[in-house]
N, C-alpha and C positions, 0 to 999 in steps of 0.2 A: 445492824446499826440502830434499828428501831428500838431495841431494848436498852439502848444507852441512855442514861439520865445525865443531865447537866445540873449539878448542885453546887451550892456554896462550899468552897474549900474551908477546912479548919486547920488549926495548927498541927493536928495529927497527920495531915496530908503532906507536910513539909518534906519528909524523906522521899515519898513517892514522886512528888513534883520535881524535886532536885534530881532524882534518878532519871526522870524523863528528859530533863534538860541535858544532863551529862551524856545520855545515850543517843541523843539526836544525831542522825547522820547528816542533817542539814548543816551542822556545824563541825564538819570534818575538814581537813586540809587547811586552806588559808584562813578559814573562819573559826578554827578551833580555839584560838587564843581568847575569844570573847567569852566563852563559857568555862574556860579553865578555872577550876576552883569555885565556880559560881554555886551559890546555895539559895534556895527559896526557904526562908526562915519562917517559923511560926509568927514572929512579930510582923513580917512583911504581909503575910496572909491576913492578919488581923487589921492592918492599917489600910488595905486596899480591897477592891472588889475582885476577889479571886474565885473563879468557878472552875470546877473539874468535871470532865465527862468521864463517867464510870460505867462499866458493863455490869451485868447481873452478879458477877463474882467479885465486884468492887475493885477491879483492876482499873487504874487510871489510864485512859486512852488519849487524853489531851487536856489542856487547861489554858486559861488566859488570865491576865491580871490587868484590870482597868484602874488607872489612877484618875481620880476625879479632879484634883487640883494640882497642876494644870491637867486638863483632859488629855489622856494619852493611853493608848494600848501599849503597856510596858512589856508584857511577855505574852507570847502565844506559841504553844508547842503542841504537836500531835505526834503520838508514838509512831515509830517507823511502821509497825504492823497495821496501824489504822490509816496510813497515808493513802490517798486516792479513793477513799470510801465516803467522802462528804463530811467527815468530822470537822475539818478546818472551817468549812462553810457554816456548819451548825454552830460552832463556837463563836465565829465572828457575828453571825446573826443574833445570837444570844447576847453578846457583848453590846451590840448596837441597841438592842432593846433595853439593856441595863443603863446604857448611857442616856437614852431618852427618858427613862424613869428618873434618872438623877438630874434631869433638866439641862443636859449639856447641848450646846449648839453644834459642836463638832468634836471629833476625836482624832488626835494626831497619831501617826504611826511612823516610826523610824524603822525601816525594814532592812532585814538581811537582803542583800541584792538579789539572790535567787528567788525570794518570796515576793518581790515587787509585783509581778504580773498576777499573782494570786490575789493580792489586795485590790489591784486595779479591776480585775474581773468582778469583784464583789462591790465595786462602786467607789473605791477610794480614788481621789484625784491627786495627781502629783503636785507637790508644792515646791520642791527644790532638792538639793543634795546637801547632806551633812558632811563636812570635811573629815578626813581621818583624825583620830585622836590617839596617837601612839602612847604607850607601847602596845596595847591590846588591839586597837582598831586601826589598821594600816590602809584602809580603803574607804572610798566614799560610800555613804549609805543613802538610799532614796528616802526622802521625807514625803509622806502622803497625808491626806486628810479625808476622813469620812464626814460629810456634811449631814447634819441632822435637822436642817431647816424644815420648818412646817411639821415638826413632829407632834403627834397627838398622844395624849394619855390613853392607853388601851381601855381603861375602865370607863372613862367619861367621854372620850372623843374630843375633849377640849385641848387646845394647844398647851404644850408643856412650857412652864415658865423658863425663860432663857432661850427658847427656840423661836426664831422668827423667819 
């Protein structure tokens, strides 16, 4: 996993990111409806901070999408073959760094229920529950928040605007 690079995604990555979403075993069974027909489009990648973790052969092992306004981790996926190897942690840590650089005070996460404990282990605090929104989402989803208070700019060490 040390040879894996996290880089900004481009429109050319849309197909690989969509495939990773569609193949995710985390969204099988009762959760399958959420990703049915879902596509990560080149336009989406251009409008948001989307980063992909790629191995030396350029295979996408995971990705995330950070929406800046309002601040939210919109998408986060790790390929089934990279599960349990620390890839999710690396992506979330990278996302939090990008959020600090963008001057965000916090990042909202609406989690798939099985992923809630993962986000909590990384420091996200529970905020509440999001009610079902049929027809695709028929279950409650945990809402969490990463607090970025007292964030400092890595280059200057000065507080990042908007973080207090």
